[in-house]
Each structure stands twice: as structure tokens, then as C-alpha cells.
KEGUFI-379268 format. One record per atom (N, C-alpha, C, CB): x, z, y; residue number from 0; atom name; residue in three letters. Coordinates in steps of 0.02 Angstrom, whole numbers. Glycine has a CB too. Layout:
! KEGUFI-379268
+--------+--------+--------+-----+------+-----+
:     px :     pz :     py :   n : atom : res :
+--------+--------+--------+-----+------+-----+
:      X :      Z :      Y : NUM :   CA : Ala :
...
+--------+--------+--------+-----+------+-----+
END
This chain:
! KEGUFI-379268
+--------+--------+--------+-----+------+-----+
:     px :     pz :     py :   n : atom : res :
+--------+--------+--------+-----+------+-----+
:   4536 :  11110 :   6557 :   0 :    N : Met :
:   4533 :  11118 :   6478 :   0 :   CA : Met :
:   4621 :  11124 :   6496 :   0 :    C : Met :
:   4491 :  11039 :   6415 :   0 :   CB : Met :
:   4637 :  11141 :   6445 :   1 :    N : Asn :
:   4745 :  11143 :   6430 :   1 :   CA : Asn :
:   4728 :  11098 :   6408 :   1 :    C : Asn :
:   4806 :  11198 :   6378 :   1 :   CB : Asn :
:   4797 :  11074 :   6382 :   2 :    N : Met :
:   4822 :  11023 :   6329 :   2 :   CA : Met :
:   4798 :  11038 :   6263 :   2 :    C : Met :
:   4898 :  11020 :   6323 :   2 :   CB : Met :
:   4801 :  11105 :   6251 :   3 :    N : Ile :
:   4809 :  11111 :   6162 :   3 :   CA : Ile :
:   4715 :  11114 :   6148 :   3 :    C : Ile :
:   4866 :  11211 :   6126 :   3 :   CB : Ile :
:   4678 :  11127 :   6184 :   4 :    N : Thr :
:   4624 :  11122 :   6199 :   4 :   CA : Thr :
:   4591 :  11057 :   6187 :   4 :    C : Thr :
:   4622 :  11140 :   6253 :   4 :   CB : Thr :
:   4623 :  10993 :   6219 :   5 :    N : Phe :
:   4599 :  10922 :   6257 :   5 :   CA : Phe :
:   4645 :  10908 :   6166 :   5 :    C : Phe :
:   4642 :  10885 :   6370 :   5 :   CB : Phe :
:   4700 :  10932 :   6145 :   6 :    N : Met :
:   4709 :  10885 :   6089 :   6 :   CA : Met :
:   4682 :  10907 :   6017 :   6 :    C : Met :
:   4784 :  10871 :   6082 :   6 :   CB : Met :
:   4674 :  10945 :   6010 :   7 :    N : Leu :
:   4599 :  10997 :   5960 :   7 :   CA : Leu :
:   4549 :  10937 :   5957 :   7 :    C : Leu :
:   4547 :  11086 :   6015 :   7 :   CB : Leu :
:   4512 :  10945 :   6008 :   8 :    N : Ala :
:   4465 :  10896 :   6024 :   8 :   CA : Ala :
:   4465 :  10832 :   6015 :   8 :    C : Ala :
:   4455 :  10897 :   6074 :   8 :   CB : Ala :
:   4506 :  10797 :   6030 :   9 :    N : Ser :
:   4542 :  10752 :   6012 :   9 :   CA : Ser :
:   4539 :  10746 :   5949 :   9 :    C : Ser :
:   4595 :  10757 :   6031 :   9 :   CB : Ser :
:   4570 :  10799 :   5923 :  10 :    N : Ser :
:   4585 :  10791 :   5824 :  10 :   CA : Ser :
:   4523 :  10769 :   5802 :  10 :    C : Ser :
:   4604 :  10874 :   5770 :  10 :   CB : Ser :
:   4474 :  10815 :   5803 :  11 :    N : Leu :
:   4437 :  10815 :   5799 :  11 :   CA : Leu :
:   4361 :  10773 :   5806 :  11 :    C : Leu :
:   4455 :  10845 :   5810 :  11 :   CB : Leu :
:   4383 :  10740 :   5870 :  12 :    N : Val :
:   4317 :  10675 :   5869 :  12 :   CA : Val :
:   4342 :  10628 :   5834 :  12 :    C : Val :
:   4292 :  10637 :   5944 :  12 :   CB : Val :
:   4421 :  10610 :   5822 :  13 :    N : Leu :
:   4438 :  10542 :   5791 :  13 :   CA : Leu :
:   4439 :  10560 :   5722 :  13 :    C : Leu :
:   4509 :  10506 :   5816 :  13 :   CB : Leu :
:   4454 :  10609 :   5669 :  14 :    N : Ser :
:   4424 :  10639 :   5612 :  14 :   CA : Ser :
:   4362 :  10618 :   5590 :  14 :    C : Ser :
:   4420 :  10702 :   5620 :  14 :   CB : Ser :
:   4321 :  10630 :   5655 :  15 :    N : Met :
:   4251 :  10618 :   5621 :  15 :   CA : Met :
:   4235 :  10539 :   5646 :  15 :    C : Met :
:   4185 :  10680 :   5649 :  15 :   CB : Met :
:   4261 :  10511 :   5685 :  16 :    N : Ala :
:   4208 :  10454 :   5694 :  16 :   CA : Ala :
:   4259 :  10414 :   5627 :  16 :    C : Ala :
:   4198 :  10407 :   5792 :  16 :   CB : Ala :
:   4314 :  10423 :   5614 :  17 :    N : Leu :
:   4350 :  10392 :   5557 :  17 :   CA : Leu :
:   4295 :  10400 :   5487 :  17 :    C : Leu :
:   4430 :  10436 :   5546 :  17 :   CB : Leu :
:   4301 :  10480 :   5494 :  18 :    N : Thr :
:   4264 :  10474 :   5427 :  18 :   CA : Thr :
:   4191 :  10444 :   5421 :  18 :    C : Thr :
:   4259 :  10541 :   5402 :  18 :   CB : Thr :
:   4161 :  10428 :   5483 :  19 :    N : Thr :
:   4108 :  10412 :   5483 :  19 :   CA : Thr :
:   4118 :  10326 :   5454 :  19 :    C : Thr :
:   4078 :  10432 :   5554 :  19 :   CB : Thr :
:   4164 :  10312 :   5501 :  20 :    N : Leu :
:   4182 :  10242 :   5467 :  20 :   CA : Leu :
:   4215 :  10219 :   5407 :  20 :    C : Leu :
:   4213 :  10214 :   5501 :  20 :   CB : Leu :
:   4224 :  10253 :   5377 :  21 :    N : Asn :
:   4241 :  10268 :   5296 :  21 :   CA : Asn :
:   4169 :  10251 :   5289 :  21 :    C : Asn :
:   4272 :  10355 :   5263 :  21 :   CB : Asn :
:   4126 :  10324 :   5291 :  22 :    N : Phe :
:   4053 :  10313 :   5258 :  22 :   CA : Phe :
:   4002 :  10226 :   5264 :  22 :    C : Phe :
:   4006 :  10378 :   5304 :  22 :   CB : Phe :
:   4021 :  10209 :   5315 :  23 :    N : Trp :
:   3987 :  10153 :   5327 :  23 :   CA : Trp :
:   4019 :  10100 :   5305 :  23 :    C : Trp :
:   3973 :  10146 :   5388 :  23 :   CB : Trp :
:   4078 :  10089 :   5320 :  24 :    N : Ile :
:   4110 :  10029 :   5283 :  24 :   CA : Ile :
:   4137 :  10022 :   5215 :  24 :    C : Ile :
:   4158 :  10014 :   5315 :  24 :   CB : Ile :
:   4134 :  10078 :   5147 :  25 :    N : Thr :
:   4152 :  10082 :   5098 :  25 :   CA : Thr :
:   4112 :  10042 :   5081 :  25 :    C : Thr :
:   4161 :  10131 :   5072 :  25 :   CB : Thr :
:   4129 :  10024 :   5011 :  26 :    N : Gln :
:   4089 :   9993 :   4946 :  26 :   CA : Gln :
:   4023 :  10044 :   4908 :  26 :    C : Gln :
:   4154 :   9979 :   4881 :  26 :   CB : Gln :
:   3970 :  10044 :   4904 :  27 :    N : Met :
:   3975 :  10086 :   4879 :  27 :   CA : Met :
:   3935 :  10088 :   4796 :  27 :    C : Met :
:   3960 :  10127 :   4929 :  27 :   CB : Met :
:   3960 :   9994 :   4777 :  28 :    N : Thr :
:   3937 :   9997 :   4718 :  28 :   CA : Thr :
:   3995 :   9969 :   4660 :  28 :    C : Thr :
:   3873 :   9958 :   4722 :  28 :   CB : Thr :
:   4049 :  10009 :   4639 :  29 :    N : Pro :
:   4112 :   9973 :   4630 :  29 :   CA : Pro :
:   4114 :   9943 :   4549 :  29 :    C : Pro :
:   4178 :  10027 :   4649 :  29 :   CB : Pro :
:   4141 :   9893 :   4550 :  30 :    N : Asp :
:   4129 :   9846 :   4505 :  30 :   CA : Asp :
:   4192 :   9865 :   4448 :  30 :    C : Asp :
:   4129 :   9769 :   4541 :  30 :   CB : Asp :
:   4177 :   9813 :   4387 :  31 :    N : Ser :
:   4206 :   9865 :   4291 :  31 :   CA : Ser :
:   4279 :   9862 :   4326 :  31 :    C : Ser :
:   4201 :   9803 :   4172 :  31 :   CB : Ser :
:   4334 :   9833 :   4361 :  32 :    N : Glu :
:   4412 :   9817 :   4371 :  32 :   CA : Glu :
:   4414 :   9901 :   4406 :  32 :    C : Glu :
:   4440 :   9730 :   4436 :  32 :   CB : Glu :
:   4354 :   9940 :   4460 :  33 :    N : Lys :
:   4390 :   9980 :   4483 :  33 :   CA : Lys :
:   4373 :  10055 :   4422 :  33 :    C : Lys :
:   4370 :   9983 :   4568 :  33 :   CB : Lys :
:   4307 :  10025 :   4408 :  34 :    N : Leu :
:   4288 :  10081 :   4353 :  34 :   CA : Leu :
:   4333 :  10084 :   4275 :  34 :    C : Leu :
:   4204 :  10066 :   4335 :  34 :   CB : Leu :
:   4375 :  10046 :   4298 :  35 :    N : Ser :
:   4427 :  10046 :   4233 :  35 :   CA : Ser :
:   4484 :  10115 :   4259 :  35 :    C : Ser :
:   4478 :   9950 :   4225 :  35 :   CB : Ser :
:   4527 :  10140 :   4191 :  36 :    N : Pro :
:   4578 :  10178 :   4199 :  36 :   CA : Pro :
:   4620 :  10175 :   4227 :  36 :    C : Pro :
:   4596 :  10188 :   4168 :  36 :   CB : Pro :
:   4633 :  10102 :   4222 :  37 :    N : Tyr :
:   4698 :  10103 :   4245 :  37 :   CA : Tyr :
:   4673 :  10019 :   4322 :  37 :    C : Tyr :
:   4772 :  10084 :   4154 :  37 :   CB : Tyr :
:   4703 :  10062 :   4379 :  38 :    N : Glu :
:   4673 :  10024 :   4438 :  38 :   CA : Glu :
:   4726 :   9951 :   4439 :  38 :    C : Glu :
:   4678 :  10079 :   4521 :  38 :   CB : Glu :
:   4782 :   9969 :   4420 :  39 :    N : Cys :
:   4826 :   9931 :   4466 :  39 :   CA : Cys :
:   4857 :   9854 :   4435 :  39 :    C : Cys :
:   4889 :   9984 :   4482 :  39 :   CB : Cys :
:   4798 :   9814 :   4397 :  40 :    N : Gly :
:   4767 :   9745 :   4417 :  40 :   CA : Gly :
:   4810 :   9755 :   4341 :  40 :    C : Gly :
:   4786 :   9683 :   4499 :  40 :   CB : Gly :
:   4838 :   9776 :   4303 :  41 :    N : Phe :
:   4868 :   9717 :   4223 :  41 :   CA : Phe :
:   4842 :   9773 :   4183 :  41 :    C : Phe :
:   4979 :   9692 :   4201 :  41 :   CB : Phe :
:   4839 :   9707 :   4124 :  42 :    N : Asp :
:   4797 :   9734 :   4053 :  42 :   CA : Asp :
:   4872 :   9816 :   4024 :  42 :    C : Asp :
:   4793 :   9629 :   3964 :  42 :   CB : Asp :
:   4829 :   9853 :   4025 :  43 :    N : Pro :
:   4856 :   9914 :   3972 :  43 :   CA : Pro :
:   4866 :   9890 :   3912 :  43 :    C : Pro :
:   4808 :   9974 :   3960 :  43 :   CB : Pro :
:   4852 :   9825 :   3878 :  44 :    N : Leu :
:   4857 :   9812 :   3822 :  44 :   CA : Leu :
:   4920 :   9761 :   3793 :  44 :    C : Leu :
:   4797 :   9792 :   3813 :  44 :   CB : Leu :
:   4930 :   9731 :   3851 :  45 :    N : Gly :
:   4989 :   9680 :   3867 :  45 :   CA : Gly :
:   5046 :   9703 :   3853 :  45 :    C : Gly :
:   4995 :   9660 :   3933 :  45 :   CB : Gly :
:   5098 :   9656 :   3876 :  46 :    N : Ser :
:   5163 :   9649 :   3887 :  46 :   CA : Ser :
:   5185 :   9691 :   3946 :  46 :    C : Ser :
:   5178 :   9580 :   3894 :  46 :   CB : Ser :
:   5231 :   9752 :   3938 :  47 :    N : Ala :
:   5239 :   9769 :   3997 :  47 :   CA : Ala :
:   5306 :   9758 :   4029 :  47 :    C : Ala :
:   5221 :   9827 :   3998 :  47 :   CB : Ala :
:   5328 :   9691 :   4022 :  48 :    N : Arg :
:   5364 :   9645 :   4035 :  48 :   CA : Arg :
:   5373 :   9606 :   4109 :  48 :    C : Arg :
:   5346 :   9610 :   3992 :  48 :   CB : Arg :
:   5276 :   9602 :   4118 :  49 :    N : Leu :
:   5262 :   9546 :   4156 :  49 :   CA : Leu :
:   5310 :   9574 :   4236 :  49 :    C : Leu :
:   5164 :   9532 :   4161 :  49 :   CB : Leu :
:   5308 :   9546 :   4294 :  50 :    N : Pro :
:   5330 :   9560 :   4349 :  50 :   CA : Pro :
:   5295 :   9564 :   4399 :  50 :    C : Pro :
:   5366 :   9530 :   4359 :  50 :   CB : Pro :
:   5315 :   9620 :   4454 :  51 :    N : Phe :
:   5258 :   9659 :   4509 :  51 :   CA : Phe :
:   5269 :   9594 :   4532 :  51 :    C : Phe :
:   5272 :   9738 :   4565 :  51 :   CB : Phe :
:   5198 :   9612 :   4581 :  52 :    N : Ser :
:   5164 :   9555 :   4615 :  52 :   CA : Ser :
:   5190 :   9609 :   4690 :  52 :    C : Ser :
:   5061 :   9534 :   4589 :  52 :   CB : Ser :
:   5223 :   9553 :   4740 :  53 :    N : Ile :
:   5222 :   9571 :   4807 :  53 :   CA : Ile :
:   5199 :   9611 :   4824 :  53 :    C : Ile :
:   5206 :   9541 :   4841 :  53 :   CB : Ile :
:   5163 :   9602 :   4832 :  54 :    N : Arg :
:   5066 :   9653 :   4852 :  54 :   CA : Arg :
:   5089 :   9719 :   4854 :  54 :    C : Arg :
:   4985 :   9654 :   4774 :  54 :   CB : Arg :
:   5133 :   9745 :   4781 :  55 :    N : Phe :
:   5133 :   9821 :   4789 :  55 :   CA : Phe :
:   5176 :   9833 :   4811 :  55 :    C : Phe :
:   5130 :   9863 :   4744 :  55 :   CB : Phe :
:   5238 :   9815 :   4853 :  56 :    N : Phe :
:   5283 :   9817 :   4878 :  56 :   CA : Phe :
:   5271 :   9821 :   4975 :  56 :    C : Phe :
:   5317 :   9761 :   4842 :  56 :   CB : Phe :
:   5212 :   9765 :   4970 :  57 :    N : Leu :
:   5200 :   9776 :   5030 :  57 :   CA : Leu :
:   5127 :   9850 :   5058 :  57 :    C : Leu :
:   5186 :   9696 :   5047 :  57 :   CB : Leu :
:   5117 :   9852 :   5007 :  58 :    N : Val :
:   5061 :   9917 :   5035 :  58 :   CA : Val :
:   5120 :   9977 :   5016 :  58 :    C : Val :
:   4964 :   9929 :   4978 :  58 :   CB : Val :
:   5187 :   9964 :   4995 :  59 :    N : Ala :
:   5264 :  10041 :   5008 :  59 :   CA : Ala :
:   5276 :  10025 :   5046 :  59 :    C : Ala :
:   5338 :  10060 :   4971 :  59 :   CB : Ala :
:   5276 :   9970 :   5091 :  60 :    N : Ile :
:   5297 :   9977 :   5139 :  60 :   CA : Ile :
:   5261 :   9996 :   5214 :  60 :    C : Ile :
:   5322 :   9933 :   5133 :  60 :   CB : Ile :
:   5200 :   9972 :   5171 :  61 :    N : Leu :
:   5138 :  10002 :   5240 :  61 :   CA : Leu :
:   5150 :  10066 :   5240 :  61 :    C : Leu :
:   5044 :   9992 :   5229 :  61 :   CB : Leu :
:   5131 :  10099 :   5206 :  62 :    N : Phe :
:   5119 :  10182 :   5184 :  62 :   CA : Phe :
:   5200 :  10215 :   5183 :  62 :    C : Phe :
:   5075 :  10190 :   5087 :  62 :   CB : Phe :
:   5260 :  10174 :   5210 :  63 :    N : Leu :
:   5315 :  10196 :   5218 :  63 :   CA : Leu :
:   5307 :  10217 :   5291 :  63 :    C : Leu :
:   5368 :  10148 :   5198 :  63 :   CB : Leu :
:   5282 :  10141 :   5320 :  64 :    N : Leu :
:   5270 :  10147 :   5391 :  64 :   CA : Leu :
:   5240 :  10167 :   5411 :  64 :    C : Leu :
:   5265 :  10117 :   5421 :  64 :   CB : Leu :
:   5188 :  10192 :   5398 :  65 :    N : Phe :
:   5135 :  10230 :   5432 :  65 :   CA : Phe :
:   5159 :  10320 :   5439 :  65 :    C : Phe :
:   5060 :  10217 :   5381 :  65 :   CB : Phe :
:   5202 :  10345 :   5375 :  66 :    N : Asp :
:   5215 :  10406 :   5331 :  66 :   CA : Asp :
:   5285 :  10407 :   5385 :  66 :    C : Asp :
:   5222 :  10395 :   5226 :  66 :   CB : Asp :
:   5304 :  10350 :   5434 :  67 :    N : Leu :
:   5343 :  10350 :   5480 :  67 :   CA : Leu :
:   5321 :  10379 :   5542 :  67 :    C : Leu :
:   5361 :  10296 :   5485 :  67 :   CB : Leu :
:   5248 :  10363 :   5562 :  68 :    N : Glu :
:   5224 :  10352 :   5601 :  68 :   CA : Glu :
:   5174 :  10453 :   5614 :  68 :    C : Glu :
:   5189 :  10271 :   5581 :  68 :   CB : Glu :
:   5184 :  10477 :   5568 :  69 :    N : Ile :
:   5179 :  10564 :   5560 :  69 :   CA : Ile :
:   5251 :  10566 :   5578 :  69 :    C : Ile :
:   5156 :  10606 :   5473 :  69 :   CB : Ile :
:   5292 :  10572 :   5549 :  70 :    N : Ala :
:   5336 :  10617 :   5572 :  70 :   CA : Ala :
:   5363 :  10588 :   5625 :  70 :    C : Ala :
:   5381 :  10638 :   5528 :  70 :   CB : Ala :
:   5369 :  10505 :   5680 :  71 :    N : Leu :
:   5353 :  10525 :   5754 :  71 :   CA : Leu :
:   5340 :  10573 :   5772 :  71 :    C : Leu :
:   5314 :  10503 :   5780 :  71 :   CB : Leu :
:   5253 :  10582 :   5751 :  72 :    N : Leu :
:   5199 :  10612 :   5795 :  72 :   CA : Leu :
:   5217 :  10690 :   5767 :  72 :    C : Leu :
:   5110 :  10578 :   5779 :  72 :   CB : Leu :
:   5231 :  10715 :   5747 :  73 :    N : Leu :
:   5242 :  10809 :   5703 :  73 :   CA : Leu :
:   5275 :  10835 :   5775 :  73 :    C : Leu :
:   5323 :  10823 :   5607 :  73 :   CB : Leu :
:   5297 :  10818 :   5822 :  74 :    N : Pro :
:   5319 :  10887 :   5905 :  74 :   CA : Pro :
:   5259 :  10874 :   5909 :  74 :    C : Pro :
:   5380 :  10874 :   5996 :  74 :   CB : Pro :
:   5245 :  10822 :   5893 :  75 :    N : Leu :
:   5177 :  10820 :   5967 :  75 :   CA : Leu :
:   5154 :  10882 :   6022 :  75 :    C : Leu :
:   5098 :  10809 :   5931 :  75 :   CB : Leu :
:   5120 :  10908 :   5955 :  76 :    N : Pro :
:   5095 :  10979 :   5998 :  76 :   CA : Pro :
:   5165 :  11054 :   6034 :  76 :    C : Pro :
:   5037 :  11025 :   5922 :  76 :   CB : Pro :
:   5189 :  11014 :   5987 :  77 :    N : Trp :
:   5270 :  11083 :   6044 :  77 :   CA : Trp :
:   5266 :  11046 :   6119 :  77 :    C : Trp :
:   5403 :  11068 :   6003 :  77 :   CB : Trp :
:   5287 :  10976 :   6096 :  78 :    N : Ala :
:   5298 :  10943 :   6138 :  78 :   CA : Ala :
:   5238 :  10951 :   6215 :  78 :    C : Ala :
:   5303 :  10880 :   6098 :  78 :   CB : Ala :
:   5179 :  10956 :   6201 :  79 :    N : Thr :
:   5138 :  10948 :   6269 :  79 :   CA : Thr :
:   5148 :  11019 :   6292 :  79 :    C : Thr :
:   5052 :  10924 :   6263 :  79 :   CB : Thr :
:   5197 :  11071 :   6269 :  80 :    N : Gln :
:   5216 :  11142 :   6326 :  80 :   CA : Gln :
:   5267 :  11122 :   6381 :  80 :    C : Gln :
:   5257 :  11216 :   6282 :  80 :   CB : Gln :
:   5297 :  11036 :   6349 :  81 :    N : Met :
:   5333 :  11007 :   6418 :  81 :   CA : Met :
:   5277 :  11038 :   6482 :  81 :    C : Met :
:   5338 :  10902 :   6416 :  81 :   CB : Met :
:   5337 :  11020 :   6543 :  82 :    N : Lys :
:   5318 :  11019 :   6616 :  82 :   CA : Lys :
:   5279 :  10970 :   6615 :  82 :    C : Lys :
:   5369 :  11013 :   6668 :  82 :   CB : Lys :
:   5267 :  10901 :   6602 :  83 :    N : His :
:   5238 :  10847 :   6609 :  83 :   CA : His :
:   5196 :  10819 :   6533 :  83 :    C : His :
:   5294 :  10801 :   6637 :  83 :   CB : His :
:   5168 :  10862 :   6511 :  84 :    N : Pro :
:   5119 :  10837 :   6433 :  84 :   CA : Pro :
:   5096 :  10767 :   6433 :  84 :    C : Pro :
:   5040 :  10881 :   6422 :  84 :   CB : Pro :
:   5057 :  10754 :   6503 :  85 :    N : Thr :
:   5030 :  10680 :   6506 :  85 :   CA : Thr :
:   5084 :  10626 :   6456 :  85 :    C : Thr :
:   5032 :  10654 :   6599 :  85 :   CB : Thr :
:   5140 :  10631 :   6482 :  86 :    N : Ile :
:   5198 :  10584 :   6492 :  86 :   CA : Ile :
:   5224 :  10563 :   6410 :  86 :    C : Ile :
:   5264 :  10627 :   6541 :  86 :   CB : Ile :
:   5212 :  10632 :   6365 :  87 :    N : Thr :
:   5238 :  10661 :   6320 :  87 :   CA : Thr :
:   5162 :  10596 :   6255 :  87 :    C : Thr :
:   5239 :  10772 :   6336 :  87 :   CB : Thr :
:   5108 :  10641 :   6286 :  88 :    N : Leu :
:   5038 :  10590 :   6268 :  88 :   CA : Leu :
:   5028 :  10533 :   6252 :  88 :    C : Leu :
:   5002 :  10580 :   6305 :  88 :   CB : Leu :
:   5052 :  10469 :   6330 :  89 :    N : Ile :
:   5053 :  10405 :   6342 :  89 :   CA : Ile :
:   5107 :  10395 :   6292 :  89 :    C : Ile :
:   5064 :  10383 :   6416 :  89 :   CB : Ile :
:   5149 :  10430 :   6263 :  90 :    N : Trp :
:   5231 :  10370 :   6239 :  90 :   CA : Trp :
:   5185 :  10402 :   6154 :  90 :    C : Trp :
:   5373 :  10413 :   6268 :  90 :   CB : Trp :
:   5146 :  10433 :   6138 :  91 :    N : Ala :
:   5100 :  10461 :   6054 :  91 :   CA : Ala :
:   5077 :  10406 :   6082 :  91 :    C : Ala :
:   5042 :  10544 :   6029 :  91 :   CB : Ala :
:   5011 :  10386 :   6121 :  92 :    N : Phe :
:   4974 :  10328 :   6106 :  92 :   CA : Phe :
:   5016 :  10273 :   6106 :  92 :    C : Phe :
:   4922 :  10318 :   6150 :  92 :   CB : Phe :
:   5048 :  10246 :   6150 :  93 :    N : Ile :
:   5083 :  10199 :   6125 :  93 :   CA : Ile :
:   5111 :  10196 :   6059 :  93 :    C : Ile :
:   5124 :  10193 :   6161 :  93 :   CB : Ile :
:   5146 :  10217 :   6024 :  94 :    N : Ile :
:   5161 :  10238 :   5963 :  94 :   CA : Ile :
:   5097 :  10189 :   5916 :  94 :    C : Ile :
:   5156 :  10330 :   5960 :  94 :   CB : Ile :
:   5080 :  10235 :   5925 :  95 :    N : Ile :
:   4974 :  10220 :   5873 :  95 :   CA : Ile :
:   4965 :  10161 :   5906 :  95 :    C : Ile :
:   4876 :  10291 :   5897 :  95 :   CB : Ile :
:   4943 :  10139 :   5974 :  96 :    N : Leu :
:   4941 :  10096 :   5979 :  96 :   CA : Leu :
:   4975 :  10019 :   5940 :  96 :    C : Leu :
:   4946 :  10114 :   6021 :  96 :   CB : Leu :
:   5044 :  10041 :   5951 :  97 :    N : Leu :
:   5097 :   9978 :   5916 :  97 :   CA : Leu :
:   5085 :   9986 :   5840 :  97 :    C : Leu :
:   5192 :   9990 :   5932 :  97 :   CB : Leu :
:   5067 :  10036 :   5786 :  98 :    N : Leu :
:   5053 :  10034 :   5718 :  98 :   CA : Leu :
:   4999 :  10024 :   5711 :  98 :    C : Leu :
:   5066 :  10081 :   5684 :  98 :   CB : Leu :
:   4923 :  10025 :   5752 :  99 :    N : Thr :
:   4858 :   9988 :   5757 :  99 :   CA : Thr :
:   4862 :   9902 :   5753 :  99 :    C : Thr :
:   4826 :  10010 :   5828 :  99 :   CB : Thr :
:   4924 :   9871 :   5816 : 100 :    N : Leu :
:   4892 :   9837 :   5830 : 100 :   CA : Leu :
:   4945 :   9771 :   5778 : 100 :    C : Leu :
:   4876 :   9843 :   5910 : 100 :   CB : Leu :
:   4991 :   9821 :   5745 : 101 :    N : Gly :
:   5026 :   9779 :   5711 : 101 :   CA : Gly :
:   4985 :   9784 :   5623 : 101 :    C : Gly :
:   5114 :   9803 :   5722 : 101 :   CB : Gly :
:   4942 :   9840 :   5589 : 102 :    N : Leu :
:   4888 :   9847 :   5518 : 102 :   CA : Leu :
:   4832 :   9794 :   5545 : 102 :    C : Leu :
:   4846 :   9942 :   5500 : 102 :   CB : Leu :
:   4848 :   9787 :   5617 : 103 :    N : Val :
:   4761 :   9734 :   5619 : 103 :   CA : Val :
:   4794 :   9646 :   5636 : 103 :    C : Val :
:   4686 :   9770 :   5720 : 103 :   CB : Val :
:   4868 :   9645 :   5661 : 104 :    N : Tyr :
:   4904 :   9589 :   5640 : 104 :   CA : Tyr :
:   4891 :   9560 :   5579 : 104 :    C : Tyr :
:   4964 :   9600 :   5642 : 104 :   CB : Tyr :
:   4917 :   9609 :   5521 : 105 :    N : Glu :
:   4918 :   9577 :   5464 : 105 :   CA : Glu :
:   4883 :   9583 :   5424 : 105 :    C : Glu :
:   4956 :   9580 :   5441 : 105 :   CB : Glu :
:   4809 :   9616 :   5443 : 106 :    N : Trp :
:   4759 :   9583 :   5404 : 106 :   CA : Trp :
:   4699 :   9528 :   5417 : 106 :    C : Trp :
:   4734 :   9629 :   5384 : 106 :   CB : Trp :
:   4728 :   9500 :   5487 : 107 :    N : Thr :
:   4683 :   9448 :   5537 : 107 :   CA : Thr :
:   4715 :   9399 :   5473 : 107 :    C : Thr :
:   4707 :   9429 :   5645 : 107 :   CB : Thr :
:   4809 :   9417 :   5461 : 108 :    N : Gln :
:   4860 :   9329 :   5419 : 108 :   CA : Gln :
:   4834 :   9358 :   5364 : 108 :    C : Gln :
:   4972 :   9309 :   5415 : 108 :   CB : Gln :
:   4786 :   9382 :   5343 : 109 :    N : Gly :
:   4796 :   9420 :   5268 : 109 :   CA : Gly :
:   4820 :   9434 :   5214 : 109 :    C : Gly :
:   4776 :   9419 :   5245 : 109 :   CB : Gly :
:   4877 :   9466 :   5231 : 110 :    N : Gly :
:   4925 :   9511 :   5200 : 110 :   CA : Gly :
:   4913 :   9548 :   5180 : 110 :    C : Gly :
:   4961 :   9531 :   5218 : 110 :   CB : Gly :
:   4832 :   9583 :   5169 : 111 :    N : Leu :
:   4825 :   9644 :   5138 : 111 :   CA : Leu :
:   4753 :   9616 :   5076 : 111 :    C : Leu :
:   4806 :   9716 :   5208 : 111 :   CB : Leu :
:   4748 :   9557 :   5081 : 112 :    N : Glu :
:   4700 :   9535 :   5015 : 112 :   CA : Glu :
:   4723 :   9540 :   4980 : 112 :    C : Glu :
:   4673 :   9481 :   5001 : 112 :   CB : Glu :
:   4700 :   9539 :   4914 : 113 :    N : Trp :
:   4747 :   9557 :   4846 : 113 :   CA : Trp :
:   4740 :   9498 :   4804 : 113 :    C : Trp :
:   4723 :   9627 :   4799 : 113 :   CB : Trp :
:   4665 :   9455 :   4821 : 114 :    N : Ala :
:   4631 :   9392 :   4795 : 114 :   CA : Ala :
:   4649 :   9345 :   4857 : 114 :    C : Ala :
:   4543 :   9400 :   4778 : 114 :   CB : Ala :
:   4670 :   9285 :   4843 : 115 :    N : Glu :
:   4692 :   9212 :   4894 : 115 :   CA : Glu :
:   4598 :   9182 :   4850 : 115 :    C : Glu :
:   4811 :   9144 :   4860 : 115 :   CB : Glu :
+--------+--------+--------+-----+------+-----+
END
């Protein structure tokens, strides 16, 4: 099996696994807060001068971090044409593993919880 077929197969398996995990874990009964047109947690009729929660900035930083991951992994299909593509795959998996471990650490520390 050549490297491109391996990459396509692993991408398909990972996509299907994450989609299945998403349907399995998600909450199927949304509460009234989630059904409201303003999901940001602010009262839409209150004062507009309320300070932002630091949680919004944490989510923005996490988004930028995972956006950077995509930018780092974007040249991966072209790098598989190199002389030793397994080294490229090992480095890509190390990047993904480090980011996953960081996300798990943040999750276990309670940094992603909106309410204490």
C-alpha cells in the first residue's frame, strides 16, 4: 500500500471514528439556555458594558492553537513524496499527540468548564 492510500484510509477511519464519537457523547436534550438566540451567556436586554469572562479568551486561544496545528499539518500530503515519508508521519503524529495531551490536561484541570 503506498503512502497516499495510507493517508486517505487513515483520514477516513479517523473522520468516521470522531463522527461516531460525537454522536455518541453529545447531549441530545438541549436546555433553554442553548435554545435561546443568544448563546453567549449574556442577557440580551441588559447592559452592554459588562466585562467579558476570561473563558471566552481561553476558547479563542484554543481555537488559535488548533488552527496553528492545521497550518503545521497542511504540507503533510506533499511531504509523503519525500525519500523517507515515515519520518514525516512520525513528526506529524508527535505534533498531534502533544496537542491532544495538552487538551486532555486542560480538560482535566477544569479549564474548559463554563460553570464552577
